[in-house]
C-alpha positions in Angstrom: -43.7 -54.1 27.0 -40.4 -53.5 25.1 -38.1 -50.8 26.5 -37.5 -47.8 24.3 -34.3 -47.7 22.4 -31.5 -45.7 24.0 -29.3 -45.8 20.9 -30.0 -42.1 20.0 -29.6 -40.8 23.5 -26.4 -42.7 24.2 -24.8 -41.6 20.9 -25.6 -38.0 21.9 -24.0 -38.0 25.4 -21.4 -35.3 25.9 -18.7 -37.8 26.4 -19.4 -39.6 23.1 -19.9 -36.4 21.2 -16.6 -35.1 22.6 -14.8 -38.3 21.6 -16.1 -38.0 18.1 -15.2 -34.3 17.9 -11.6 -35.1 19.1 -11.3 -37.7 16.4 -12.4 -35.1 13.7 -10.0 -32.6 15.2 -7.1 -35.1 14.8 -8.2 -35.5 11.2 -8.3 -31.7 10.7 -12.0 -31.8 9.9 -12.6 -28.5 11.6 -16.2 -27.8 10.6 -17.4 -31.3 11.5 -15.6 -31.1 14.9 -17.1 -27.6 15.5 -20.6 -28.9 14.9 -20.1 -31.6 17.5 -18.5 -29.3 20.0 -21.5 -26.9 19.7 -23.7 -29.9 20.6 -21.6 -30.6 23.7 -21.6 -27.0 24.7 -25.4 -26.9 24.4 -25.4 -29.3 27.3 -22.3 -27.9 29.1 -22.4 -24.2 28.4 -20.1 -23.1 31.2 -17.1 -25.3 30.2 -14.3 -22.8 29.5 -12.0 -25.4 28.1 -14.5 -26.6 25.5 -15.2 -23.0 24.4 -11.5 -22.6 23.8 -11.3 -25.9 21.9 -14.2 -24.6 19.7 -12.4 -21.3 19.2 -9.2 -23.0 18.1 -11.2 -25.2 15.7 -12.9 -22.2 14.2 -9.5 -20.5 13.9 -8.1 -23.4 12.1 -11.1 -23.4 9.7 -10.6 -19.7 9.0 -14.0 -18.6 10.5 -12.9 -15.5 12.4 -16.4 -14.4 13.6 -17.3 -17.8 15.2 -13.8 -18.0 16.6 -14.2 -14.6 18.3 -17.6 -15.6 19.7 -16.3 -18.9 21.1 -13.3 -17.1 22.7 -15.5 -14.5 24.3 -17.7 -17.2 25.8 -14.5 -18.8 27.1 -13.5 -15.5 28.7 -16.9 -15.4 30.5 -16.5 -18.8 32.0 -12.7 -18.7 32.8 -12.4 -19.6 36.5 -8.6 -19.4 36.8 -6.0 -16.8 35.9 -4.4 -19.2 33.4 -7.7 -19.9 31.6 -8.5 -16.2 31.6 -5.1 -15.4 30.0 -5.6 -18.1 27.3 -9.1 -17.2 26.5 -8.3 -13.5 26.3 -5.4 -14.1 23.9 -7.7 -16.2 21.6 -10.3 -13.5 21.6 -7.8 -10.7 20.9 -6.2 -12.7 18.1 -9.7 -13.2 16.5 -10.4 -9.5 16.8 -7.2 -8.7 15.0 -8.0 -11.1 12.2 -11.3 -9.2 11.8 -9.3 -5.9 11.6 -11.1 -4.7 14.8 -8.1 -3.3 16.7 -10.3 -1.3 19.1 -12.2 -4.4 20.1 -8.9 -6.2 20.5 -7.7 -3.6 23.0 -10.9 -3.6 24.9 -10.7 -7.4 25.2 -7.1 -7.2 26.3 -7.7 -4.7 29.0 -10.5 -6.7 30.6 -7.6 -8.8 31.9 -6.0 -7.4 35.0 -2.8 -5.6 34.3 -0.6 -8.0 36.3 -2.0 -10.9 34.2 -1.3 -9.1 31.0 2.2 -8.1 32.1 3.6 -11.7 32.0 1.9 -12.7 28.7 4.3 -11.7 25.9 1.9 -13.0 23.2 -0.9 -10.8 24.5 1.4 -7.8 24.8 2.5 -8.4 21.2 -1.1 -8.4 20.0 -1.7 -5.2 21.9 1.2 -3.6 20.2 -0.1 -4.8 16.8 -3.5 -3.3 17.6 -2.0 0.1 18.5 -0.1 0.0 15.2 -3.3 -0.8 13.3 -5.0 2.2 14.9 -2.1 4.4 13.9 -1.0 4.9 17.5 2.7 3.8 17.2 3.6 5.8 20.3 1.4 3.5 22.4 2.6 0.4 20.6 6.3 0.7 21.7 5.9 -0.1 25.4 3.9 -3.4 25.2 6.2 -4.6 22.4 9.3 -3.8 24.3 7.7 -5.5 27.4 7.0 -8.6 25.3 10.5 -8.8 24.0 12.0 -8.6 27.5 10.2 -11.9 28.2 10.5 -13.5 24.7 13.7 -12.1 23.2 13.5 -14.1 20.0 9.8 -13.3 19.1 10.0 -12.5 15.4 6.6 -10.9 15.1 7.2 -8.6 18.1 10.4 -7.3 16.5 8.5 -6.7 13.2 5.7 -4.8 14.9 8.2 -2.8 16.9 10.0 -2.0 13.6 6.7 -0.8 12.1 6.0 1.4 15.1 9.4 3.0 15.1 9.1 3.6 11.4 5.8 5.4 11.9 7.5 7.5 14.5 10.2 8.3 11.9 12.9 6.6 14.0 14.2 5.0 10.9 17.6 3.8 12.1 16.1 2.3 15.2 13.4 0.6 13.1 16.1 -0.8 10.8 17.8 -2.4 13.9 14.5 -4.3 14.6 14.5 -5.8 11.1 18.3 -6.4 11.3 17.6 -8.5 14.4 15.0 -10.6 12.6 17.4 -11.2 9.8 20.0 -12.5 12.3 17.5 -14.7 14.1 15.6 -15.8 11.1 17.8 -15.4 8.0 15.2 -16.9 5.7 12.7 -14.2 6.4 12.2 -12.3 3.2 10.0 -9.6 4.7 12.7 -8.6 7.2 15.4 -8.4 4.6 13.2 -6.2 2.4 12.1 -3.9 5.3 15.7 -3.6 6.4 16.7 -2.3 3.0 13.7 0.1 3.0 14.4 1.5 6.4 18.1 1.9 5.7 17.0 3.9 2.6 14.8 6.1 4.8 17.7 6.6 7.1 20.0 7.3 4.1 22.4 4.6 5.3 23.7 3.0 2.1 26.9 1.2 3.2 25.5 -2.3 2.4 22.8 -1.3 -0.1 23.9 -3.1 -3.2 24.8 -6.3 -1.4 21.5 -6.4 0.5 19.6 -5.8 -2.8 21.4 -8.7 -4.5 20.8 -11.0 -1.5 17.1 -10.1 -1.4 16.5 -10.9 -5.1 18.5 -14.2 -4.7 16.4 -15.2 -1.7 13.2 -14.2 -3.5 14.0 -16.5 -6.4 14.3 -19.4 -4.0 11.2 -18.5 -1.9 8.6 -20.5 -3.7 8.2 -22.9 -0.8 8.8 -20.4 2.0 6.0 -19.1 4.2 6.9 -15.5 3.9 7.3 -12.9 1.2 9.1 -9.7 0.3 6.7 -6.7 0.4 6.4 -5.6 -3.3 6.3 -2.0 -2.3 9.9 -2.2 -1.1 11.0 -3.3 -4.6 9.6 -0.2 -6.2 12.6 1.9 -5.1 15.2 -0.9 -5.9 16.7 -1.6 -9.2 14.5 -4.4 -10.5 13.2 -6.0 -13.7 9.4 -6.2 -14.0 9.7 -10.0 -13.9 11.0 -9.7 -10.4 8.1 -7.5 -9.4 5.7 -10.1 -10.7 7.6 -12.8 -8.7 7.3 -10.7 -5.5 3.7 -9.8 -6.1 2.6 -13.4 -6.7 4.3 -14.5 -3.5 2.7 -11.7 -1.6 -0.8 -12.3 -3.1 -0.5 -16.0 -2.3 -0.1 -15.2 1.4 -2.5 -12.3 1.9 -5.3 -14.1 0.0 -4.9 -17.5 1.4 -8.0 -19.4 2.4 -10.2 -17.0 0.5 -12.8 -18.4 -1.9 -14.8 -16.4 -4.5 -18.4 -15.6 -3.8 -21.0 -17.2 -6.0 -21.3 -15.4 -9.4 -23.9 -12.6 -9.2 -27.0 -12.7 -11.4 -26.9 -10.8 -14.7 -28.3 -7.3 -14.5 -30.9 -5.8 -16.8 -29.7 -3.7 -19.7 -30.2 0.1 -19.9 -29.1 0.9 -16.3 -26.0 2.9 -15.3 -22.7 1.1 -15.1 -21.7 1.0 -11.4 -18.1 1.8 -10.7 -16.7 1.3 -7.2 -13.4 2.8 -6.1 -11.7 1.1 -3.1 -9.1 3.0 -1.0 -8.2 4.3 2.4 -6.8 7.5 0.7 -10.1 9.4 0.4 -8.7 12.3 2.5 -5.7 14.7 2.3 -3.4 12.3 0.4 -1.5 12.3 -2.9 -3.9 9.8 -4.5 -6.9 11.9 -3.6 -5.2 15.0 -4.9 -4.8 13.4 -8.3 -8.1 11.7 -8.7 -10.7 14.1 -7.2 -11.5 16.2 -10.3 -11.8 13.1 -12.4 -14.4 11.7 -10.0 -16.2 15.0 -10.1 -16.1 14.8 -14.0 -17.7 11.4 -14.3 -20.9 11.3 -16.4 -23.4 10.5 -13.7 -26.2 9.9 -16.2 -24.2 6.9 -17.5 -22.2 5.9 -14.5 -23.1 5.3 -10.8 -20.0 6.1 -8.7 -19.3 4.6 -5.2 -16.3 5.5 -3.1 -15.6 2.5 -0.8 -13.5 4.0 2.0 -11.6 2.3 4.7 -10.1 5.4 6.3 -11.0 7.9 9.0 -12.5 11.3 8.1 -9.7 13.8 8.4 -12.0 16.7 8.1 -10.1 18.1 5.1 -11.6 20.2 2.3 -10.4 17.4 -0.1 -12.4 14.8 1.9 -15.5 17.0 1.6 -15.0 17.3 -2.2 -14.7 13.6 -2.5 -18.0 12.9 -0.6 -19.7 15.2 -3.1 -18.1 13.6 -6.1 -20.0 10.3 -5.9 -23.4 8.8 -5.6 -22.4 6.9 -2.5 -19.6 7.3 0.0 -19.5 4.0 1.9 -17.5 3.6 5.1 -15.9 0.2 5.2 -13.1 0.6 7.7 -14.7 -1.5 10.4 -15.5 -4.5 8.1 -13.4 -7.7 7.8 -12.2 -8.5 4.3 -15.0 -11.1 3.9 -17.7 -8.7 5.1 -16.2 -5.9 2.9 -16.5 -8.2 -0.1 -20.1 -9.1 0.8 -21.0 -5.5 1.1 -19.5 -4.6 -2.2 -21.6 -7.4 -3.8 -24.7 -6.1 -2.1 -24.1 -2.7 -3.5 -24.1 -4.2 -7.0 -20.7 -2.8 -8.1 -20.0 -3.8 -11.7 -16.4 -2.7 -12.0 -14.3 -2.5 -8.8 -11.2 -0.4 -8.9 -8.6 -1.0 -6.2 -6.5 2.2 -5.8 -4.0 0.8 -3.3 -2.3 -2.4 -4.5 0.7 -3.4 -2.4 0.9 -0.2 -0.3 0.3 0.6 3.3 -3.3 0.1 4.5 -4.3 -1.8 1.4 -7.5 -4.0 1.6 -6.8 -5.3 -1.9 -7.1 -8.9 -0.6 -10.9 -8.4 -0.5 -10.8 -8.8 -4.3 -9.9 -12.4 -3.8 -13.5 -13.0 -2.9 -14.5 -11.7 -6.4 -17.1 -9.2 -5.1 -17.5 -7.6 -8.5 -17.7 -9.1 -12.0 -14.8 -7.0 -13.3 -11.9 -6.0 -11.0 -9.2 -3.5 -11.8 -5.9 -2.2 -10.3 -5.1 1.4 -10.9 -2.9 4.3 -9.7 -1.8 3.5 -6.1 0.9 0.9 -6.8 3.3 1.1 -9.8 3.4 -2.6 -10.7 1.4 -5.8 -10.9 -0.7 -7.0 -8.0 0.0 -10.6 -8.7 -3.6 -11.7 -8.1 -5.5 -13.8 -10.6 -8.8 -12.3 -9.4 -7.8 -8.8 -10.7 -8.6 -8.7 -14.4 -7.0 -5.5 -15.6 -4.3 -3.0 -14.7 -4.8 0.5 -16.0 -1.6 2.0 -17.6 -0.6 3.7 -20.8 1.6 3.0 -23.8 4.7 4.1 -21.8 4.3 2.8 -18.3 2.7 -0.5 -19.4 3.7 -1.2 -23.1 1.9 -4.2 -24.4 5.3 -6.0 -24.9 5.5 -6.1 -21.1 2.3 -8.1 -20.8 4.1 -11.2 -19.7 5.2 -9.4 -16.5 1.7 -8.6 -15.3 -0.8 -11.0 -13.8 -3.5 -8.6 -15.0 -4.4 -7.8 -18.6 -3.0 -4.3 -19.6 -5.7 -1.7 -20.2 -4.1 1.4 -21.7 -5.3 5.0 -21.4 -4.5 6.9 -24.6 -2.1 9.4 -23.0 -1.0 9.2 -19.4 -2.4 6.8 -16.8 -2.1 9.4 -14.1 -5.0 11.9 -13.6 -4.5 15.4 -12.3 -6.6 18.1 -10.7 -6.7 21.2 -12.9 -8.6 23.1 -10.2 -5.8 23.2 -7.6 -3.9 26.2 -6.5 -2.0 28.2 -9.2 0.6 29.8 -7.0 3.0 32.6 -7.6 6.5 31.3 -6.6 7.7 32.1 -3.1 10.8 34.2 -2.9 14.1 32.4 -2.6 15.0 34.6 0.4 12.1 33.3 2.5 12.9 29.7 1.5 16.6 30.0 2.5 17.8 29.6 -1.1 20.7 31.6 -2.5 19.4 34.2 -5.0 22.0 33.7 -7.7 22.4 29.9 -7.5 21.1 27.4 -10.0 18.6 25.5 -7.8 18.2 21.9 -8.6 15.1 20.5 -7.0 14.6 16.9 -5.7 11.2 16.7 -4.0 11.1 13.0 -3.9 11.3 11.2 -0.5 14.8 10.2 0.5 13.9 6.4 0.3 14.0 6.8 -3.5 17.7 7.9 -3.3 20.5 5.4 -3.7 24.3 5.4 -4.0 24.4 5.2 -7.8 21.9 8.0 -8.3 23.7 10.2 -5.8 27.0 9.6 -7.7 25.3 11.1 -10.8 23.9 14.0 -8.9 27.2 14.9 -7.3 28.8 14.7 -10.8 26.3 17.3 -11.9 27.2 19.5 -8.9 30.9 19.1 -9.7 30.3 20.3 -13.2 28.0 23.1 -12.1 29.7 25.0 -9.3 26.9 27.5 -9.2 24.3 24.8 -8.4 22.8 23.7 -5.1 20.7 20.6 -4.6 17.3 21.4 -2.9 16.2 18.1 -1.4 13.0 17.3 0.5 14.0 16.6 4.1 13.9 13.0 5.4 14.3 14.2 9.0 17.3 15.5 11.0 19.2 12.2 11.2 18.7 11.2 7.5 19.6 14.7 6.4 22.8 14.5 8.3 23.6 11.2 6.6 23.0 12.8 3.2 25.4 15.6 4.0 27.9 13.0 4.9 27.3 11.3 1.5 27.8 14.6 -0.3 31.1 15.2 1.6 32.4 11.7 0.8 31.9 12.5 -2.9 34.1 15.6 -2.6 31.3 18.2 -2.6 30.8 20.9 0.0 27.8 19.7 2.1 26.5 23.3 2.3 25.4 22.8 -1.3 22.8 20.4 0.0 19.8 22.4 1.2 17.0 20.4 2.8 13.4 21.6 2.6 11.0 20.8 5.4 7.7 19.1 4.8 4.8 21.4 4.5 1.2 21.4 3.4 0.3 20.9 -0.3 -0.4 24.5 -1.2 2.7 25.8 0.5 4.7 23.1 -1.2 3.3 24.0 -4.7 4.1 27.6 -4.0 7.7 27.0 -3.1 8.5 24.6 -6.0 8.5 27.5 -8.5 11.7 28.8 -6.9 13.6 26.0 -8.5 15.3 26.2 -11.9 15.2 22.5 -12.7 14.0 19.3 -11.1 16.2 16.2 -11.0 14.1 13.1 -11.1 15.1 10.0 -9.2 15.5 6.4 -10.5 14.9 3.5 -10.5 11.8 4.9 -8.9 10.7 8.1 -10.6 8.6 10.9 -9.0 4.9 10.2 -9.6 2.8 12.9 -7.9 6.2 14.7 -7.2 6.8 15.0 -10.9 3.4 16.3 -11.8 3.5 18.8 -8.9 6.8 20.2 -10.3 5.4 20.4 -13.8 2.3 22.2 -12.5 4.5 24.7 -10.8 6.3 25.4 -14.1 9.6 23.6 -13.2 11.1 21.5 -16.0 11.9 17.9 -14.9 14.8 15.9 -16.3 14.0 12.2 -16.0 15.4 8.8 -16.7 13.2 6.1 -18.2 13.8 2.6 -16.9 12.3 -0.9 -17.5 9.8 -1.2 -14.6 6.5 0.6 -14.2 7.9 2.8 -11.4 10.8 3.9 -13.6 8.6 4.9 -16.5 6.1 7.3 -14.8 8.0 10.5 -15.4 8.5 9.7 -19.0 4.7 9.3 -19.4 4.0 12.6 -17.6 6.6 14.5 -19.7 5.2 13.0 -22.9 1.7 14.0 -21.9 2.8 17.6 -21.2 4.6 17.8 -24.5 8.2 17.6 -23.3 9.5 14.1 -24.4 13.0 15.6 -25.0 13.5 15.8 -21.2 13.4 12.0 -21.0 16.7 10.2 -21.0 17.6 6.5 -21.1 21.3 6.7 -20.0 22.9 8.4 -17.0 25.4 10.1 -19.3 22.6 11.7 -21.3 20.9 12.7 -18.1 24.0 14.6 -16.9 24.5 16.3 -20.3 20.8 17.3 -20.5 21.0 19.0 -17.0 24.2 20.7 -17.9 22.9 22.0 -21.2 19.8 23.5 -19.6 21.9 25.0 -16.8 23.9 26.9 -19.4 20.8 28.1 -21.3 18.6 30.3 -19.2 16.5 31.3 -22.3 15.6 27.6 -22.9 14.7 27.2 -19.2 12.4 30.2 -19.4 10.8 28.9 -22.5 10.2 25.5 -20.8 8.7 27.3 -17.8 6.3 29.2 -20.0 5.4 26.0 -21.9 4.5 24.3 -18.6 2.5 27.2 -17.2 0.4 27.2 -20.5 0.1 23.5 -20.2 -2.1 23.9 -17.1 -4.9 24.7 -19.5 -3.7 23.2 -22.8 -2.3 19.7 -22.2 -3.6 16.3 -21.8 -1.9 15.9 -18.4 -4.1 18.5 -16.6 -7.4 17.9 -18.5 -9.4 16.0 -15.9 -12.7 16.1 -17.8 -11.0 14.7 -20.9 -9.3 12.1 -18.7 -12.7 11.1 -17.3 -14.1 10.6 -20.8 -11.1 8.4 -21.8 -11.4 6.4 -18.6 -15.2 5.8 -19.0 -14.5 4.5 -22.6 -12.0 2.1 -21.1 -14.5 0.9 -18.5 -17.1 0.4 -21.2 -14.7 -1.8 -23.2 -14.1 -3.9 -20.1 -17.8 -4.2 -19.4 -18.6 -5.1 -23.1 -16.3 -8.1 -23.0 -17.7 -9.2 -19.7 -21.3 -8.8 -20.9 -20.5 -10.9 -24.0 -19.2 -13.7 -21.7 -15.6 -13.2 -23.0 -12.4 -13.3 -20.9 -10.4 -10.2 -20.3 -7.8 -9.4 -22.9 -5.3 -6.6 -23.3 -7.0 -3.3 -24.3 -4.6 -1.2 -26.3 -4.9 2.6 -26.2 -7.4 4.2 -28.5 -7.2 7.8 -29.6 
């Protein structure tokens, strides 16, 4: 009687399967290798080393969830301290990729403290997790501990810099990025963050040279594996082409290894158009302040509105308004980018609006999976996102003129008036008295409520020239903190002006801020980055704003706002004209009073503060986008329609 064939069983022995898996790993065929490793582990389920090999293969393939599962199994079967350390690090790294910082910390703390203490990579991951959870005060110690063991760890310095920045220790944070620039001079991100932190610290000694070096490095960065955060460029003198360059580099990195989901089936006609707004600012935040009444004003018979939130509930009244301003308020903060995209697809969103762009806490990269048929950038970031998967950017004829189309990866979709919405239901305060605000009663008060990172040496030269020509004037600047304020006073003195003429206002809540703004005579807008919400707040409070219009989106916002409120004459295009405009208004109290009355009347009579009208214009723009999609046509520029 013939013996049964053993070919199948011999080819399936763990040793042979492992040999074949190793061969596939060497060929970087991660999925094939993972399949074979799973077969081996079915027969040898307690092999910690194999579980770690599988975890590394899944990591290389970009499969974060299976990577985490394999690493957790390795942790269960680790029988030495060294294996426990390696397995825990793998699991923590996977949890961080999944944006689950709480899980990462739970996994890390399963390892005994003495075993964590001599693992700089694990300590670094813990610091990053604390940063992700907005606990920078807890991030500092593990990051410092990691750097004592691994003094040249680039990412540990970066995370420490982020933590110190969040703690408003700007000069100390700048030193972290300066160290990275010394150790890794090709690192674009460190160069950019160093400039940004020095701006926050009001330390300008090398500002112009650093900006020039950054843009030179960015032009040469096509092959480099890092990028300059586009948000930093917003406050630097730049051409829109440079923003596109930076945004494309950033998008290429944050969206790597992401593939679009299969196209969704066509939906039946006659149903409501489903609009999804994606943000982590659905709480007491400037973006929410601007957008809430527009959301409340959407026509819910024609539009289904979903707010897709990845932030915590701050318990604010604004958060409560937002939850009532939509059909669905979906919490997505715990989801990975891939799972977020899948959930958006499940919800059936037709037009997905990303409200963050390249700003802190953004999950814009989820749009690389193409969860919605039409995808749009709006409001949160003043510039292009650089992603091919984003179809449109919502602007207006001033911030995004059609002749700038070449500098946007998206197609420009123009609102007829101003791209920025506003809440006409907010507080209408009586101005606070100057005495209680610490302002001199008889002075000409020039307001600058923009954050100090928007200031720069050239701008400050202009402002000090204004103070020189107007000896009765004081500059009322939003405080950047004790140390930055002291630096600013030094800059005032270096320009030959009495530093007592710089009065720094503390940060307060929105209503208190609106109430105090009316104590100013004029507002001086910043450039190259204008005030955005800052400008509309001043206009709402009745304070005329003198602005400069630049080339890039961020430098054209105040011009758009002033046009929408009927005061285009306050927009200048040259610094000399800006100085003359301020000095003319300073000498003409009757004209200033007329401007104030115009602005107070504009609360009820201008396009800028008409949220229901804005909602109708926005809905028409959405319908134009959807009509093209429904007709099977590619996105094109959508000019403003009256």
